[in-house]
C-alpha positions in Angstrom: -7.6 -51.4 27.2 -7.0 -49.2 24.1 -3.2 -48.2 23.9 -2.6 -44.1 24.2 -1.5 -44.1 20.5 -4.9 -45.8 19.2 -7.1 -43.6 21.4 -5.0 -40.4 19.9 -5.6 -42.1 16.1 -9.4 -42.6 16.9 -9.9 -38.9 18.2 -8.0 -37.5 15.5 -10.1 -39.5 12.9 -13.1 -38.4 14.5 -12.2 -34.8 14.6 -11.0 -35.0 11.0 -14.3 -36.8 9.9 -16.1 -33.9 11.9 -13.8 -31.2 10.1 -14.6 -33.0 6.5 -18.2 -32.9 7.4 -18.1 -28.9 8.1 -15.8 -28.2 5.2 -18.3 -30.2 2.6 -21.2 -28.0 4.2 -19.6 -24.9 4.5 -17.7 -24.6 1.3 -20.5 -24.6 -1.3 -22.4 -22.1 0.6 -19.4 -19.8 0.8 -19.0 -20.4 -2.9 -22.7 -19.8 -3.9 -22.2 -16.3 -1.9 -19.1 -15.5 -3.5 -20.5 -16.1 -6.9 -23.7 -14.2 -6.4 -21.6 -11.2 -5.3 -19.5 -11.3 -8.1 -22.5 -11.7 -10.4 -23.9 -8.6 -8.8 -21.1 -6.8 -10.2 -20.6 -8.3 -13.7 -24.4 -8.7 -14.1 -25.6 -10.6 -16.8 -23.0 -10.0 -19.1 -21.4 -13.2 -18.2 -22.7 -16.6 -17.7 -21.5 -18.5 -14.5 -19.4 -20.8 -16.7 -17.9 -17.6 -18.8 -17.0 -16.1 -15.2 -15.5 -19.3 -13.9 -13.4 -19.4 -16.8 -12.1 -16.3 -16.6 -11.3 -16.6 -12.9 -9.4 -19.6 -14.1 -7.5 -17.7 -16.3 -7.0 -15.0 -14.0 -5.1 -17.6 -11.9 -3.6 -19.4 -14.6 -2.5 -17.1 -17.3 -1.3 -19.0 -20.4 -3.2 -21.9 -19.8 -4.3 -24.3 -22.7 -8.1 -24.7 -24.0 -7.2 -28.1 -22.6 -6.5 -27.0 -19.2 -9.8 -24.8 -19.1 -12.0 -27.7 -20.5 -10.5 -30.0 -17.6 -11.2 -27.2 -14.9 -14.8 -26.4 -16.1 -15.4 -30.2 -16.2 -16.6 -30.1 -20.3 -15.5 -31.3 -23.2 -12.9 -29.3 -25.3 -15.4 -28.5 -27.8 -17.6 -26.9 -25.1 -14.7 -25.4 -23.6 -13.4 -23.9 -27.5 -17.0 -22.7 -28.0 -17.1 -20.5 -24.6 -13.5 -19.2 -25.0 -14.4 -18.3 -28.5 -17.1 -16.1 -27.3 -14.8 -14.4 -24.5 -12.2 -13.6 -27.1 -15.0 -12.1 -29.4 -16.1 -9.8 -26.5 -12.3 -9.2 -25.7 -12.0 -10.7 -22.5 -9.7 -13.2 -23.5 -6.7 -13.4 -25.9 -5.0 -16.3 -27.8 -1.5 -16.4 -28.4 1.0 -19.1 -29.6 3.1 -20.8 -27.5 6.9 -20.0 -28.3 8.4 -23.4 -27.4 5.1 -25.5 -28.9 3.8 -24.3 -32.4 0.9 -26.2 -31.8 -0.3 -25.0 -28.4 -2.3 -22.2 -27.9 -2.2 -20.2 -24.5 -5.0 -18.3 -23.2 -4.9 -15.0 -21.2 -7.2 -12.5 -19.8 -7.0 -9.0 -21.7 -6.7 -6.0 -19.6 -10.3 -5.8 -20.3 -11.1 -9.1 -18.8 -8.7 -8.7 -15.9 -10.5 -5.2 -15.1 -13.8 -7.0 -15.2 -12.6 -10.0 -12.9 -11.1 -7.4 -10.7 -14.2 -5.5 -9.9 -16.0 -8.7 -9.4 -13.4 -9.9 -6.9 -13.4 -6.5 -5.2 -16.8 -6.5 -4.9 -17.2 -10.1 -3.5 -14.2 -9.2 -1.2 -16.0 -6.2 0.3 -19.0 -7.9 1.0 -17.4 -10.8 2.7 -15.4 -8.1 4.7 -19.0 -6.7 6.0 -20.0 -10.3 6.8 -16.8 -10.7 8.8 -16.9 -7.4 10.5 -18.3 -9.0 13.7 -15.8 -11.3 14.4 -12.5 -10.7 16.8 -9.5 -10.3 15.8 -8.5 -13.8 17.4 -11.5 -15.4 15.5 -10.2 -13.9 12.2 -6.7 -15.0 13.0 -7.6 -18.5 13.8 -10.0 -18.6 10.5 -7.0 -17.7 8.3 -4.9 -20.0 10.1 -7.5 -22.8 9.4 -7.9 -21.6 5.6 -4.1 -21.7 5.5 -3.9 -25.0 6.6 -7.0 -26.3 4.4 -5.5 -24.8 1.3 -2.1 -26.8 2.1 -4.0 -30.0 2.7 -6.1 -29.6 -0.7 -3.2 -28.4 -2.8 0.1 -29.3 -1.4 1.9 -28.6 -4.7 0.6 -24.9 -4.1 2.6 -24.7 -1.3 6.4 -24.0 -2.2 7.7 -25.2 1.4 6.1 -28.7 0.6 7.7 -29.1 -3.1 10.3 -31.5 -3.4 
């Protein structure tokens, strides 16, 4: 007969497998809905990759071109061309890094930040509509679960877990 610890571990592993399966099922659908809603707000003014780059720079002001390329999963030349188009449209600005002369930092312009904020607000309002039928306890459980998922996926983002 299996020891209680092994049975618990097997049960936890099974639950973790089911949870991972559900995350891989639900997160892409959620991202698709968010992208669609954000695109409804910005219209055809931005391509999806351009919008993703703007969102990345909104979360990571001062990021380098190589950071944008890494996030987007593209070559530096591709990221450079995309950023150049965003700069020409006055959505992104380049500035020199005072600590490292050769490094260029990227950030949203006020116009880029406004566009991104409008898209986020629109998407958030649509998600609120979709969550309107949830009970308060379901919403609290969802918030707690999402916080746990965020910690599991990016422990460095949680200040309490930093060394």
